[in-house]
C-alpha positions as CSV (number, residue, x, y, z in Angstrom):
1,M,0.1,-0.1,0.1
2,I,1.2,3.4,-1.0
3,K,0.1,6.3,1.3
4,Y,0.3,9.6,-0.9
5,I,0.1,12.6,1.4
6,L,-1.0,15.9,-0.2
7,T,-2.0,19.3,1.3
8,H,-5.5,19.3,-0.6
9,P,-7.2,18.0,-3.8
10,I,-5.4,19.5,-6.9
11,Q,-6.9,19.5,-10.5
12,Y,-3.5,18.3,-11.9
13,Q,-3.0,15.5,-9.3
14,S,-6.4,13.8,-9.4
15,P,-6.3,12.5,-13.0
16,L,-2.8,11.2,-12.4
17,I,-3.9,9.6,-9.1
18,R,-6.9,8.0,-10.9
19,N,-4.7,6.5,-13.5
20,L,-2.1,5.2,-11.0
21,S,-4.7,3.6,-9.0
22,K,-5.5,1.3,-11.9
23,L,-2.1,-0.4,-11.4
24,F,-1.0,0.4,-7.8
25,K,-2.7,0.1,-4.5
26,I,-2.7,3.8,-3.6
27,H,-4.6,5.5,-0.7
28,V,-4.4,9.5,-0.7
29,L,-4.4,11.3,2.6
30,Y,-5.3,15.0,2.2
31,R,-4.7,17.5,5.0
32,S,-7.3,20.0,3.9
33,D,-10.6,19.9,1.9
34,I,-10.4,23.6,1.0
35,S,-10.2,23.1,-2.8
36,V,-13.5,20.8,-3.1
37,K,-15.7,23.9,-2.8
38,K,-15.4,27.7,-3.7
39,Y,-12.5,29.2,-1.8
40,F,-10.4,32.4,-2.1
41,D,-7.3,32.0,-4.1
42,K,-4.7,34.7,-3.6
43,G,-3.2,34.3,-6.9
44,F,-6.4,34.6,-8.8
45,N,-7.4,37.3,-6.2
46,K,-11.0,35.9,-6.1
47,K,-13.1,32.9,-4.8
48,V,-12.7,30.1,-7.3
49,L,-14.0,26.6,-7.8
50,I,-11.3,24.6,-9.4
51,D,-13.0,21.3,-10.5
52,R,-16.1,19.2,-9.4
53,N,-14.5,15.8,-9.9
54,L,-11.4,16.1,-7.8
55,L,-12.2,13.2,-5.6
56,K,-13.7,10.7,-8.0
57,G,-12.1,7.4,-9.1
58,Y,-9.6,6.7,-6.4
59,N,-9.3,6.0,-2.4
60,Y,-8.7,9.0,-0.2
61,S,-9.1,10.3,3.3
62,F,-9.1,13.5,5.0
63,L,-6.9,13.7,8.1
64,K,-8.2,15.5,11.1
65,K,-6.7,19.0,11.5
66,I,-6.3,21.5,14.2
67,G,-6.8,25.1,13.6
68,P,-8.0,27.0,10.5
69,N,-8.6,25.4,7.1
70,K,-5.8,27.1,5.2
71,V,-3.0,26.0,2.9
72,N,0.2,27.9,3.4
73,N,3.7,27.5,5.0
74,F,2.3,26.3,8.3
75,Y,-1.2,25.1,7.7
76,P,-3.0,22.8,7.7
77,F,-1.9,21.3,11.0
78,T,-3.1,17.7,10.9
79,I,-2.8,14.9,13.3
80,E,-3.7,11.0,12.9
81,Y,-0.1,10.0,12.2
82,I,-0.2,6.5,13.6
83,N,-3.7,5.4,12.8
84,K,-3.9,6.7,9.2
85,I,-0.2,7.2,7.9
86,F,1.9,4.5,9.6
87,T,-0.5,1.6,9.6
88,R,0.6,-2.0,9.3
89,D,-0.3,-2.2,5.5
90,T,1.6,1.0,4.6
91,K,4.7,0.1,2.7
92,I,5.6,3.3,1.0
93,V,4.8,6.9,2.2
94,W,4.8,9.2,-1.0
95,L,5.2,13.0,-0.3
96,H,4.7,15.9,-2.5
97,G,7.4,18.4,-1.6
98,I,10.5,18.2,0.7
99,K,11.2,21.5,2.0
100,N,8.1,22.0,4.6
101,W,8.0,21.3,8.2
102,Y,5.2,18.7,7.8
103,N,6.7,16.5,5.3
104,L,10.0,16.8,7.1
105,I,8.5,15.2,10.3
106,I,6.7,12.7,8.2
107,I,10.2,11.7,6.6
108,I,11.9,11.4,9.9
109,L,9.0,9.3,11.4
110,C,9.1,6.9,8.5
111,K,12.5,5.9,9.5
112,I,11.3,5.1,13.0
113,Y,8.3,3.3,11.7
114,K,10.4,1.5,8.8
115,K,8.6,2.8,5.9
116,K,10.0,3.7,2.6
117,V,9.8,7.1,1.6
118,F,9.3,8.4,-2.0
119,I,9.6,12.3,-2.8
120,R,8.2,14.2,-5.8
121,D,9.3,17.8,-5.8
122,E,9.3,20.7,-8.1
123,T,12.9,21.9,-7.2
124,N,15.2,23.2,-10.0
125,N,18.2,25.4,-10.5
126,L,16.6,27.9,-12.8
127,K,16.4,30.5,-10.1
128,K,19.7,32.4,-9.5
129,R,20.9,31.6,-6.0
130,S,23.8,32.9,-3.9
131,F,26.8,30.8,-3.0
132,V,25.5,30.6,0.5
133,N,22.1,29.4,-0.6
134,L,23.7,26.8,-2.8
135,L,25.8,25.5,0.0
136,I,22.9,25.3,2.4
137,N,20.9,23.5,-0.2
138,N,23.6,21.0,-0.8
139,I,24.1,20.4,3.1
140,F,20.3,19.8,3.3
141,Y,20.1,17.2,0.7
142,K,23.0,15.2,1.9
143,F,21.2,15.0,5.2
144,I,17.8,14.4,4.1
145,D,18.9,11.8,1.5
146,N,19.7,9.3,4.3
147,F,15.8,9.2,4.9
148,V,14.7,9.1,1.2
149,D,14.4,5.9,-0.8
150,A,13.3,7.3,-4.2
151,Y,13.0,10.6,-6.0
152,L,10.2,10.8,-8.4
153,V,11.7,13.2,-11.1
154,I,9.2,15.6,-12.9
155,G,11.7,16.5,-15.8
156,K,15.3,17.3,-16.8
157,E,15.7,20.4,-14.7
158,N,14.5,18.6,-11.6
159,R,16.7,15.7,-12.3
160,N,19.8,17.9,-12.9
161,T,19.1,19.7,-9.5
162,Y,19.0,16.5,-7.6
163,I,22.3,15.3,-9.3
164,S,24.0,18.7,-8.6
165,N,23.1,18.3,-4.9
166,G,24.7,14.8,-4.8
167,I,21.7,12.6,-5.1
168,S,22.8,9.1,-6.8
169,K,21.1,8.6,-10.2
170,K,20.0,5.2,-8.9
171,K,17.5,6.9,-6.6
172,L,16.0,8.8,-9.6
173,F,12.8,7.7,-11.3
174,L,11.0,9.7,-14.1
175,V,7.3,10.3,-13.0
176,P,6.8,13.4,-15.1
177,Y,4.5,16.2,-14.6
178,V,1.6,15.4,-16.9
179,V,-2.2,16.2,-17.7
180,D,-4.8,14.1,-19.2
181,N,-3.6,14.6,-22.7
182,K,-6.7,12.9,-24.2
183,S,-9.1,15.5,-22.4
184,F,-7.6,18.3,-24.2
185,K,-7.2,16.8,-27.7
186,F,-9.5,18.0,-30.5
187,K,-10.1,16.2,-33.9
188,K,-10.6,19.4,-35.6
189,K,-9.5,23.1,-34.6
190,K,-11.9,26.2,-35.2
191,K,-10.6,28.1,-38.0
192,S,-10.0,31.9,-37.6
193,K,-8.9,34.5,-40.0
194,K,-6.8,36.1,-37.3
195,M,-3.7,34.4,-35.6
196,I,-4.9,33.7,-32.0
197,F,-2.5,33.7,-29.2
198,I,-3.6,32.8,-25.6
199,F,-2.2,33.5,-22.2
200,S,-3.7,31.3,-19.4
201,G,-2.5,31.9,-15.8
202,K,-2.6,34.1,-12.8
203,L,-2.2,37.8,-13.4
204,I,0.8,38.5,-11.0
205,Y,4.2,39.7,-11.6
206,R,6.0,36.2,-11.4
207,K,3.9,35.2,-14.5
208,G,5.5,38.0,-16.6
209,F,2.2,39.2,-18.3
210,D,3.6,42.7,-18.3
211,L,6.5,41.5,-20.5
212,L,3.8,40.2,-22.9
213,L,1.9,43.6,-22.8
214,N,5.1,45.4,-23.8
215,A,5.9,42.8,-26.6
216,I,2.4,43.5,-28.1
217,I,3.1,47.2,-28.2
218,I,6.3,46.5,-30.3
219,C,4.5,43.8,-32.6
220,N,1.5,46.1,-33.3
221,R,4.1,48.4,-35.1
222,F,4.6,45.6,-37.5
223,K,2.6,46.1,-40.7
224,N,-0.9,44.7,-40.3
225,F,-0.1,42.8,-37.2
226,K,-2.6,44.5,-35.0
227,L,-5.3,43.9,-37.6
228,N,-4.5,40.2,-38.1
229,S,-3.8,39.1,-34.5
230,R,-5.9,38.5,-31.4
231,F,-4.4,37.9,-28.0
232,I,-6.8,36.2,-25.5
233,V,-6.1,36.4,-21.8
234,I,-7.5,33.8,-19.5
235,G,-7.2,34.5,-15.8
236,D,-7.4,36.9,-13.1
237,G,-5.1,38.2,-10.3
238,A,-3.9,41.1,-8.1
239,N,-2.6,43.0,-11.1
240,F,-5.7,42.8,-13.3
241,N,-6.8,46.4,-13.0
242,E,-3.3,47.7,-13.7
243,Y,-3.0,45.5,-16.9
244,L,-6.5,46.7,-17.8
245,R,-5.5,50.3,-17.7
246,F,-2.3,49.5,-19.7
247,K,-4.4,48.0,-22.4
248,K,-6.6,51.1,-22.6
249,E,-3.7,53.6,-22.4
250,N,-1.8,51.9,-25.2
251,K,-4.9,51.1,-27.4
252,L,-4.2,47.3,-27.4
253,T,-7.5,46.6,-29.3
254,N,-6.2,43.1,-30.4
255,L,-6.0,42.1,-26.7
256,E,-9.0,40.5,-24.9
257,F,-9.4,39.7,-21.2
258,V,-11.9,37.0,-20.5
259,G,-11.4,36.4,-16.8
260,Y,-10.9,33.2,-14.8
261,K,-12.1,30.0,-16.4
262,T,-12.2,26.5,-15.2
263,Q,-10.3,23.8,-17.1
264,S,-13.5,22.8,-18.9
265,F,-13.9,26.3,-20.2
266,I,-10.3,26.8,-20.9
267,K,-10.4,24.0,-23.4
268,R,-12.7,26.0,-25.6
269,Y,-10.1,28.6,-26.0
270,Y,-7.4,26.0,-26.7
271,K,-9.7,24.8,-29.6
272,K,-9.7,28.3,-31.1
273,S,-5.9,29.1,-30.6
274,K,-2.6,27.8,-32.1
275,I,0.0,29.5,-30.0
276,L,0.3,29.7,-26.2
277,I,2.5,32.2,-24.6
278,L,3.9,31.6,-21.2
279,P,6.3,34.6,-20.3
280,S,7.1,33.6,-16.7
281,R,10.0,35.1,-14.7
282,E,10.0,32.0,-12.6
283,E,8.0,28.7,-13.2
284,K,8.8,25.5,-11.6
285,W,7.1,23.5,-14.4
286,G,4.2,25.2,-16.2
287,L,1.5,22.5,-16.7
288,V,-0.3,24.9,-19.0
289,I,2.3,24.0,-21.6
290,N,1.1,20.4,-21.3
291,E,-2.5,21.3,-21.8
292,A,-1.8,23.6,-24.8
293,M,0.2,21.1,-26.6
294,S,-2.2,18.3,-26.1
295,A,-4.7,20.7,-27.7
296,G,-2.5,21.2,-30.6
297,N,-0.8,24.5,-29.9
298,M,2.8,25.6,-30.5
299,I,4.6,27.2,-27.6
300,I,6.4,30.4,-26.9
301,A,7.9,30.6,-23.5
302,S,10.6,32.0,-21.3
303,D,13.8,30.2,-20.5
304,K,12.7,30.2,-16.9
305,V,10.0,27.8,-17.4
306,G,11.0,24.4,-16.0
307,A,8.9,22.5,-18.7
308,C,10.9,24.0,-21.6
309,K,13.8,21.6,-21.5
310,D,11.6,18.7,-22.0
311,L,8.6,20.0,-23.9
312,V,9.7,23.1,-25.9
313,H,12.4,22.9,-28.8
314,N,13.2,25.8,-30.8
315,N,12.0,25.7,-34.4
316,F,10.2,22.3,-33.8
317,N,7.2,23.0,-31.8
318,G,7.8,26.8,-30.7
319,Y,10.4,29.2,-29.4
320,I,12.1,30.0,-26.3
321,F,12.8,33.7,-25.4
322,K,15.3,35.2,-22.8
323,D,13.9,35.8,-19.4
324,N,12.5,39.1,-18.6
325,N,13.2,40.4,-22.1
326,Y,10.2,41.6,-23.8
327,H,12.1,42.7,-26.9
328,D,13.1,39.0,-27.4
329,L,9.6,37.9,-26.8
330,A,8.3,40.4,-29.5
331,K,10.8,38.9,-31.9
332,K,9.6,35.4,-31.3
333,I,5.9,36.5,-31.8
334,I,6.9,38.4,-35.0
335,K,8.9,35.3,-36.1
336,T,5.9,33.1,-35.8
337,Y,3.7,35.8,-37.7
338,K,6.1,35.9,-40.4
339,K,6.4,32.2,-40.8
340,K,2.6,31.4,-40.8
341,N,3.2,28.4,-43.0
342,K,5.1,26.7,-40.0
343,I,2.6,27.0,-37.3
344,D,0.6,24.0,-38.3
345,I,3.6,22.0,-38.5
346,Y,4.7,23.2,-35.0
347,C,1.3,22.5,-33.7
348,K,1.4,18.9,-35.0
349,N,5.0,18.4,-33.4
350,S,3.7,19.5,-30.2
351,V,0.8,16.8,-30.4
352,K,3.5,14.3,-31.1
353,L,6.0,15.2,-28.4
354,I,3.4,15.4,-25.7
355,S,2.0,12.0,-26.6
356,M,5.2,10.6,-25.2
357,W,4.8,12.6,-21.8
358,S,1.7,11.0,-20.4
359,F,0.3,8.7,-17.6
360,K,2.1,5.8,-19.1
361,E,5.6,7.2,-18.4
362,C,4.3,7.9,-14.7
363,C,3.3,4.4,-14.4
364,D,6.4,3.0,-15.8
365,G,8.4,5.4,-13.4
366,L,6.6,4.5,-10.3
367,K,6.8,0.8,-11.0
368,K,10.6,1.0,-11.4
369,A,10.7,3.0,-8.1
370,I,8.7,0.5,-6.3
371,D,10.7,-2.3,-7.8
372,S,13.9,-0.6,-6.4
373,V,12.8,-0.8,-2.8
374,V,11.0,-4.1,-2.6
């Protein structure tokens, strides 16, 4: 039995768990139920309902908690360690995240209760770190590695980070970050006279949407670009009003805000579009790339997006631009506009590439990890 401990039900985790549960005996233990109903999301700056099917198709329980029903660096504070986590039938404890107080306690307790520990974490080296920070990080991994039996790697950046911190390759197993590719796939895309670009995410500084705004200004100076392009913005956030003012002040009539949408509604926009832009200044992975590729979109993303090393290849299924550089982003957009005849090829390449980044690879990787500790 694998006990998989998560803070709360997550839209990207649930489809994966459903698929893994067909092959493996997994019981998910949630520390909070905050996401199964409408709740206030700080990133989107509003109350949202993520998905109605987060708990279907697999075994789960909610751990009893003390204090407020919040998800942050301290909460939720849950109990029931012995009677729910460290039961006799538990062989493996799978944790999502390694650098938080709760998971560290569980990791150490696993040693006492003689349970195997699997870690799946988003850590990577894309963010610039000081020498001191890198040193502390290295010491941390050398210590915690004594308690961890397998690391479930989400991609190349993640894998390279573990190796750079001294983790043995023998402990690394690819269980990639994936979405339900089939649910985003379309037999036919809606045709449009205009070139449709989409941005999907939280309207906050880290997501780099201001870079896209400035890039659009540059692109709109190009002959007929403004007339023949449309940028659809899916999402909300703390900076929404600021970005809306920017649009009006700069007369960006080819830019449209459609607000926050659930996954089922986002699919409709993927059907219209052929190009996803993800300009993040920092992105551990970027599952929106998986979604868009499954729906037949080429990708334009910054080099600070973790998924790029695995899923975005220049001149194959899109372009990667220099972080925090809206001039380079504008160049990539204009390059796409000029080479319209390559867009459909890039879109098809996205579908081919993402088809090899699926639940199957997750099942294979998890099986190898299990076999390594049995």
